[in-house]
All heavy atoms as a GROMACS GRO file, in nm:
protein
  362
    1MET      N    1  -0.167   1.040  -0.334
    1MET     CA    2  -0.137   0.966  -0.453
    1MET      C    3  -0.162   1.052  -0.578
    1MET      O    4  -0.085   1.041  -0.672
    1MET     CB    5  -0.223   0.840  -0.460
    1MET     CG    6  -0.199   0.740  -0.349
    1MET     SD    7  -0.037   0.664  -0.358
    1MET     CE    8   0.027   0.703  -0.200
    2HIS      N    9  -0.265   1.129  -0.574
    2HIS     CA   10  -0.296   1.214  -0.690
    2HIS      C   11  -0.185   1.317  -0.711
    2HIS      O   12  -0.134   1.333  -0.822
    2HIS     CB   13  -0.431   1.284  -0.671
    2HIS     CG   14  -0.464   1.380  -0.780
    2HIS    ND1   15  -0.499   1.337  -0.905
    2HIS    CD2   16  -0.465   1.514  -0.784
    2HIS    CE1   17  -0.521   1.443  -0.981
    2HIS    NE2   18  -0.501   1.551  -0.909
    3ARG      N   19  -0.147   1.384  -0.606
    3ARG     CA   20  -0.043   1.489  -0.615
    3ARG      C   21   0.090   1.429  -0.661
    3ARG      O   22   0.165   1.493  -0.736
    3ARG     CB   23  -0.027   1.559  -0.482
    3ARG     CG   24   0.079   1.669  -0.486
    3ARG     CD   25   0.092   1.738  -0.355
    3ARG     NE   26  -0.003   1.849  -0.354
    3ARG     CZ   27  -0.020   1.930  -0.253
    3ARG    NH1   28   0.047   1.911  -0.142
    3ARG    NH2   29  -0.106   2.029  -0.260
    4ALA      N   30   0.120   1.309  -0.616
    4ALA     CA   31   0.245   1.243  -0.654
    4ALA      C   32   0.238   1.186  -0.794
    4ALA      O   33   0.340   1.144  -0.850
    4ALA     CB   34   0.278   1.133  -0.554
    5GLY      N   35   0.120   1.180  -0.852
    5GLY     CA   36   0.105   1.129  -0.988
    5GLY      C   37   0.120   0.978  -0.998
    5GLY      O   38   0.160   0.926  -1.101
    6VAL      N   39   0.085   0.906  -0.891
    6VAL     CA   40   0.098   0.761  -0.890
    6VAL      C   41  -0.001   0.701  -0.990
    6VAL      O   42  -0.118   0.740  -0.995
    6VAL     CB   43   0.072   0.704  -0.749
    6VAL    CG1   44   0.068   0.553  -0.750
    6VAL    CG2   45   0.179   0.754  -0.653
    7ASN      N   46   0.050   0.606  -1.072
    7ASN     CA   47  -0.037   0.538  -1.169
    7ASN      C   48   0.007   0.394  -1.185
    7ASN      O   49   0.092   0.345  -1.112
    7ASN     CB   50  -0.039   0.615  -1.301
    7ASN     CG   51   0.098   0.622  -1.365
    7ASN    OD1   52   0.171   0.524  -1.369
    7ASN    ND2   53   0.134   0.740  -1.413
    8SER      N   54  -0.048   0.326  -1.283
    8SER     CA   55  -0.023   0.183  -1.301
    8SER      C   56   0.121   0.151  -1.341
    8SER      O   57   0.161   0.035  -1.334
    8SER     CB   58  -0.120   0.126  -1.404
    8SER     OG   59  -0.102   0.190  -1.528
    9ALA      N   60   0.197   0.248  -1.381
    9ALA     CA   61   0.337   0.224  -1.417
    9ALA      C   62   0.430   0.233  -1.297
    9ALA      O   63   0.550   0.207  -1.310
    9ALA     CB   64   0.380   0.326  -1.523
   10ASP      N   65   0.377   0.266  -1.180
   10ASP     CA   66   0.460   0.290  -1.062
   10ASP      C   67   0.462   0.172  -0.966
   10ASP      O   68   0.369   0.092  -0.960
   10ASP     CB   69   0.409   0.412  -0.985
   10ASP     CG   70   0.427   0.540  -1.063
   10ASP    OD1   71   0.534   0.558  -1.121
   10ASP    OD2   72   0.333   0.620  -1.065
   11ARG      N   73   0.570   0.166  -0.889
   11ARG     CA   74   0.582   0.075  -0.775
   11ARG      C   75   0.588   0.162  -0.651
   11ARG      O   76   0.661   0.261  -0.648
   11ARG     CB   77   0.709  -0.008  -0.786
   11ARG     CG   78   0.713  -0.100  -0.905
   11ARG     CD   79   0.837  -0.186  -0.899
   11ARG     NE   80   0.873  -0.259  -1.017
   11ARG     CZ   81   0.803  -0.353  -1.077
   11ARG    NH1   82   0.686  -0.383  -1.033
   11ARG    NH2   83   0.847  -0.418  -1.181
   12VAL      N   84   0.510   0.123  -0.550
   12VAL     CA   85   0.503   0.202  -0.427
   12VAL      C   86   0.545   0.113  -0.310
   12VAL      O   87   0.491   0.004  -0.291
   12VAL     CB   88   0.359   0.255  -0.404
   12VAL    CG1   89   0.348   0.329  -0.273
   12VAL    CG2   90   0.315   0.343  -0.520
   13LEU      N   91   0.642   0.160  -0.232
   13LEU     CA   92   0.687   0.089  -0.113
   13LEU      C   93   0.623   0.155   0.008
   13LEU      O   94   0.637   0.275   0.029
   13LEU     CB   95   0.840   0.097  -0.100
   13LEU     CG   96   0.901   0.041   0.028
   13LEU    CD1   97   0.875  -0.109   0.038
   13LEU    CD2   98   1.049   0.072   0.033
   14VAL      N   99   0.551   0.074   0.087
   14VAL     CA  100   0.482   0.127   0.205
   14VAL      C  101   0.540   0.057   0.329
   14VAL      O  102   0.522  -0.062   0.347
   14VAL     CB  103   0.329   0.102   0.198
   14VAL    CG1  104   0.260   0.162   0.320
   14VAL    CG2  105   0.272   0.159   0.069
   15THR      N  106   0.609   0.133   0.412
   15THR     CA  107   0.657   0.079   0.539
   15THR      C  108   0.549   0.105   0.643
   15THR      O  109   0.478   0.205   0.637
   15THR     CB  110   0.790   0.145   0.582
   15THR    OG1  111   0.770   0.284   0.598
   15THR    CG2  112   0.899   0.119   0.480
   16GLY      N  113   0.533   0.013   0.735
   16GLY     CA  114   0.428   0.028   0.836
   16GLY      C  115   0.291   0.013   0.774
   16GLY      O  116   0.197   0.084   0.810
   17ALA      N  117   0.277  -0.081   0.681
   17ALA     CA  118   0.154  -0.096   0.604
   17ALA      C  119   0.035  -0.144   0.687
   17ALA      O  120  -0.079  -0.133   0.642
   17ALA     CB  121   0.177  -0.192   0.488
   18SER      N  122   0.059  -0.192   0.807
   18SER     CA  123  -0.052  -0.240   0.889
   18SER      C  124  -0.112  -0.131   0.977
   18SER      O  125  -0.217  -0.150   1.037
   18SER     CB  126  -0.008  -0.358   0.976
   18SER     OG  127   0.092  -0.315   1.067
   19GLY      N  128  -0.047  -0.016   0.983
   19GLY     CA  129  -0.098   0.095   1.063
   19GLY      C  130  -0.207   0.171   0.991
   19GLY      O  131  -0.242   0.140   0.876
   20GLY      N  132  -0.261   0.271   1.055
   20GLY     CA  133  -0.371   0.348   0.998
   20GLY      C  134  -0.335   0.420   0.870
   20GLY      O  135  -0.401   0.405   0.768
   21VAL      N  136  -0.227   0.496   0.872
   21VAL     CA  137  -0.184   0.571   0.753
   21VAL      C  138  -0.131   0.474   0.648
   21VAL      O  139  -0.164   0.485   0.528
   21VAL     CB  140  -0.078   0.677   0.789
   21VAL    CG1  141  -0.022   0.742   0.664
   21VAL    CG2  142  -0.137   0.781   0.882
   22GLY      N  143  -0.052   0.378   0.689
   22GLY     CA  144   0.005   0.282   0.595
   22GLY      C  145  -0.100   0.203   0.520
   22GLY      O  146  -0.091   0.183   0.399
   23SER      N  147  -0.203   0.157   0.590
   23SER     CA  148  -0.309   0.080   0.524
   23SER      C  149  -0.387   0.168   0.426
   23SER      O  150  -0.428   0.121   0.320
   23SER     CB  151  -0.402   0.014   0.625
   23SER     OG  152  -0.470   0.110   0.702
   24ALA      N  153  -0.404   0.294   0.460
   24ALA     CA  154  -0.472   0.386   0.368
   24ALA      C  155  -0.388   0.407   0.242
   24ALA      O  156  -0.441   0.408   0.131
   24ALA     CB  157  -0.499   0.520   0.436
   25VAL      N  158  -0.257   0.420   0.259
   25VAL     CA  159  -0.168   0.438   0.144
   25VAL      C  160  -0.172   0.314   0.054
   25VAL      O  161  -0.177   0.327  -0.068
   25VAL     CB  162  -0.024   0.469   0.190
   25VAL    CG1  163   0.073   0.465   0.074
   25VAL    CG2  164  -0.019   0.603   0.260
   26VAL      N  165  -0.171   0.196   0.113
   26VAL     CA  166  -0.179   0.073   0.035
   26VAL      C  167  -0.306   0.074  -0.049
   26VAL      O  168  -0.303   0.049  -0.170
   26VAL     CB  169  -0.177  -0.052   0.126
   26VAL    CG1  170  -0.213  -0.178   0.048
   26VAL    CG2  171  -0.041  -0.068   0.192
   27GLN      N  172  -0.418   0.104   0.013
   27GLN     CA  173  -0.546   0.103  -0.058
   27GLN      C  174  -0.552   0.208  -0.168
   27GLN      O  175  -0.600   0.181  -0.279
   27GLN     CB  176  -0.660   0.122   0.040
   27GLN     CG  177  -0.677   0.006   0.134
   27GLN     CD  178  -0.781   0.032   0.240
   27GLN    OE1  179  -0.878   0.101   0.217
   27GLN    NE2  180  -0.760  -0.025   0.358
   28LEU      N  181  -0.503   0.328  -0.139
   28LEU     CA  182  -0.506   0.435  -0.240
   28LEU      C  183  -0.415   0.403  -0.358
   28LEU      O  184  -0.451   0.427  -0.473
   28LEU     CB  185  -0.467   0.568  -0.177
   28LEU     CG  186  -0.569   0.626  -0.079
   28LEU    CD1  187  -0.508   0.745  -0.005
   28LEU    CD2  188  -0.696   0.667  -0.152
   29ALA      N  189  -0.297   0.351  -0.329
   29ALA     CA  190  -0.204   0.316  -0.436
   29ALA      C  191  -0.261   0.206  -0.524
   29ALA      O  192  -0.251   0.210  -0.647
   29ALA     CB  193  -0.069   0.276  -0.379
   30LYS      N  194  -0.321   0.105  -0.462
   30LYS     CA  195  -0.382  -0.004  -0.538
   30LYS      C  196  -0.497   0.048  -0.624
   30LYS      O  197  -0.513   0.008  -0.738
   30LYS     CB  198  -0.434  -0.115  -0.445
   30LYS     CG  199  -0.327  -0.198  -0.380
   30LYS     CD  200  -0.241  -0.272  -0.478
   30LYS     CE  201  -0.319  -0.387  -0.542
   30LYS     NZ  202  -0.239  -0.464  -0.635
   31ARG      N  203  -0.575   0.138  -0.570
   31ARG     CA  204  -0.688   0.196  -0.644
   31ARG      C  205  -0.638   0.268  -0.769
   31ARG      O  206  -0.705   0.269  -0.872
   31ARG     CB  207  -0.766   0.291  -0.556
   31ARG     CG  208  -0.884   0.354  -0.628
   31ARG     CD  209  -0.963   0.441  -0.538
   31ARG     NE  210  -1.044   0.354  -0.454
   31ARG     CZ  211  -1.129   0.397  -0.365
   31ARG    NH1  212  -1.145   0.525  -0.345
   31ARG    NH2  213  -1.199   0.313  -0.293
   32ARG      N  214  -0.519   0.328  -0.760
   32ARG     CA  215  -0.462   0.400  -0.875
   32ARG      C  216  -0.387   0.307  -0.969
   32ARG      O  217  -0.332   0.350  -1.068
   32ARG     CB  218  -0.373   0.513  -0.827
   32ARG     CG  219  -0.455   0.621  -0.753
   32ARG     CD  220  -0.378   0.743  -0.723
   32ARG     NE  221  -0.328   0.811  -0.841
   32ARG     CZ  222  -0.395   0.906  -0.909
   32ARG    NH1  223  -0.514   0.941  -0.870
   32ARG    NH2  224  -0.339   0.963  -1.013
   33GLY      N  225  -0.385   0.176  -0.936
   33GLY     CA  226  -0.326   0.077  -1.025
   33GLY      C  227  -0.180   0.048  -1.003
   33GLY      O  228  -0.119  -0.027  -1.079
   34ALA      N  229  -0.119   0.105  -0.900
   34ALA     CA  230   0.023   0.085  -0.875
   34ALA      C  231   0.050  -0.055  -0.820
   34ALA      O  232  -0.036  -0.118  -0.760
   34ALA     CB  233   0.073   0.190  -0.775
   35TYR      N  234   0.172  -0.101  -0.841
   35TYR     CA  235   0.221  -0.224  -0.781
   35TYR      C  236   0.269  -0.186  -0.641
   35TYR      O  237   0.357  -0.100  -0.628
   35TYR     CB  238   0.335  -0.281  -0.865
   35TYR     CG  239   0.395  -0.407  -0.811
   35TYR    CD1  240   0.339  -0.530  -0.841
   35TYR    CD2  241   0.507  -0.404  -0.730
   35TYR    CE1  242   0.393  -0.647  -0.792
   35TYR    CE2  243   0.563  -0.520  -0.681
   35TYR     CZ  244   0.504  -0.642  -0.713
   35TYR     OH  245   0.559  -0.757  -0.663
   36VAL      N  246   0.213  -0.247  -0.538
   36VAL     CA  247   0.243  -0.207  -0.400
   36VAL      C  248   0.328  -0.313  -0.331
   36VAL      O  249   0.296  -0.431  -0.333
   36VAL     CB  250   0.114  -0.183  -0.320
   36VAL    CG1  251   0.146  -0.150  -0.175
   36VAL    CG2  252   0.032  -0.072  -0.383
   37ILE      N  253   0.437  -0.267  -0.270
   37ILE     CA  254   0.521  -0.351  -0.185
   37ILE      C  255   0.498  -0.301  -0.043
   37ILE      O  256   0.527  -0.185  -0.012
   37ILE     CB  257   0.669  -0.338  -0.223
   37ILE    CG1  258   0.689  -0.376  -0.369
   37ILE    CG2  259   0.756  -0.423  -0.130
   37ILE    CD1  260   0.819  -0.330  -0.426
   38ALA      N  261   0.442  -0.386   0.042
   38ALA     CA  262   0.404  -0.346   0.177
   38ALA      C  263   0.494  -0.414   0.280
   38ALA      O  264   0.520  -0.534   0.270
   38ALA     CB  265   0.259  -0.381   0.203
   39ILE      N  266   0.540  -0.338   0.377
   39ILE     CA  267   0.622  -0.391   0.486
   39ILE      C  268   0.540  -0.384   0.614
   39ILE      O  269   0.488  -0.278   0.650
   39ILE     CB  270   0.753  -0.311   0.501
   39ILE    CG1  271   0.835  -0.320   0.373
   39ILE    CG2  272   0.832  -0.361   0.620
   39ILE    CD1  273   0.958  -0.232   0.374
   40ALA      N  274   0.531  -0.499   0.680
   40ALA     CA  275   0.456  -0.506   0.806
   40ALA      C  276   0.513  -0.620   0.889
   40ALA      O  277   0.583  -0.707   0.837
   40ALA     CB  278   0.307  -0.531   0.778
   41GLY      N  279   0.481  -0.620   1.017
   41GLY     CA  280   0.524  -0.728   1.104
   41GLY      C  281   0.460  -0.860   1.064
   41GLY      O  282   0.352  -0.863   1.004
   42GLU      N  283   0.527  -0.968   1.093
   42GLU     CA  284   0.479  -1.101   1.053
   42GLU      C  285   0.338  -1.130   1.102
   42GLU      O  286   0.258  -1.190   1.030
   42GLU     CB  287   0.576  -1.209   1.104
   42GLU     CG  288   0.546  -1.346   1.049
   42GLU     CD  289   0.653  -1.447   1.087
   42GLU    OE1  290   0.758  -1.408   1.140
   42GLU    OE2  291   0.628  -1.566   1.064
   43SER      N  292   0.303  -1.084   1.220
   43SER     CA  293   0.170  -1.112   1.274
   43SER      C  294   0.060  -1.031   1.204
   43SER      O  295  -0.058  -1.061   1.218
   43SER     CB  296   0.167  -1.081   1.424
   43SER     OG  297   0.190  -0.943   1.446
   44LYS      N  298   0.098  -0.932   1.127
   44LYS     CA  299   0.002  -0.845   1.058
   44LYS      C  300  -0.009  -0.874   0.909
   44LYS      O  301  -0.087  -0.809   0.839
   44LYS     CB  302   0.041  -0.699   1.074
   44LYS     CG  303   0.064  -0.654   1.216
   44LYS     CD  304  -0.066  -0.632   1.285
   44LYS     CE  305  -0.038  -0.574   1.424
   44LYS     NZ  306  -0.152  -0.525   1.488
   45LEU      N  307   0.067  -0.969   0.857
   45LEU     CA  308   0.072  -0.992   0.713
   45LEU      C  309  -0.063  -1.027   0.652
   45LEU      O  310  -0.096  -0.980   0.545
   45LEU     CB  311   0.174  -1.102   0.680
   45LEU     CG  312   0.320  -1.063   0.702
   45LEU    CD1  313   0.411  -1.181   0.669
   45LEU    CD2  314   0.357  -0.943   0.618
   46ASP      N  315  -0.142  -1.110   0.720
   46ASP     CA  316  -0.272  -1.148   0.665
   46ASP      C  317  -0.363  -1.028   0.650
   46ASP      O  318  -0.433  -1.015   0.549
   46ASP     CB  319  -0.340  -1.255   0.750
   46ASP     CG  320  -0.273  -1.390   0.735
   46ASP    OD1  321  -0.210  -1.415   0.631
   46ASP    OD2  322  -0.284  -1.472   0.829
   47SER      N  323  -0.362  -0.938   0.747
   47SER     CA  324  -0.448  -0.821   0.737
   47SER      C  325  -0.402  -0.727   0.626
   47SER      O  326  -0.483  -0.668   0.554
   47SER     CB  327  -0.456  -0.745   0.870
   47SER     OG  328  -0.330  -0.695   0.906
   48VAL      N  329  -0.272  -0.716   0.606
   48VAL     CA  330  -0.220  -0.631   0.498
   48VAL      C  331  -0.252  -0.693   0.362
   48VAL      O  332  -0.291  -0.623   0.270
   48VAL     CB  333  -0.068  -0.607   0.515
   48VAL    CG1  334  -0.010  -0.535   0.395
   48VAL    CG2  335  -0.041  -0.528   0.642
   49ARG      N  336  -0.237  -0.822   0.351
   49ARG     CA  337  -0.272  -0.890   0.225
   49ARG      C  338  -0.419  -0.869   0.192
   49ARG      O  339  -0.457  -0.859   0.075
   49ARG     CB  340  -0.241  -1.038   0.233
   49ARG     CG  341  -0.095  -1.069   0.222
   49ARG     CD  342  -0.068  -1.218   0.215
   49ARG     NE  343   0.075  -1.244   0.210
   49ARG     CZ  344   0.141  -1.312   0.302
   49ARG    NH1  345   0.078  -1.364   0.405
   49ARG    NH2  346   0.270  -1.329   0.290
   50GLY      N  347  -0.502  -0.862   0.292
   50GLY     CA  348  -0.646  -0.841   0.272
   50GLY      C  349  -0.679  -0.702   0.217
   50GLY      O  350  -0.789  -0.680   0.167
   51LEU      N  351  -0.584  -0.610   0.223
   51LEU     CA  352  -0.607  -0.475   0.172
   51LEU      C  353  -0.600  -0.470   0.019
   51LEU      O  354  -0.643  -0.375  -0.042
   51LEU     CB  355  -0.504  -0.377   0.230
   51LEU     CG  356  -0.508  -0.358   0.380
   51LEU    CD1  357  -0.389  -0.272   0.424
   51LEU    CD2  358  -0.638  -0.295   0.423
   52GLY      N  359  -0.541  -0.571  -0.039
   52GLY     CA  360  -0.531  -0.573  -0.185
   52GLY      C  361  -0.397  -0.612  -0.224
   52GLY      O  362  -0.344  -0.620  -0.322
   0.00000   0.00000   0.00000
């Protein structure tokens, strides 16, 4: 996120947001203030929502 220059003015699309790498990307992007759009399977939505 730092190298990409992600900040509060950005929108970040994360596919596979319930996986290990995807959930880390969601958390890092949220920490940097970005608006995050996360894609995950229906059975995983609650856990992804819990990431922020």
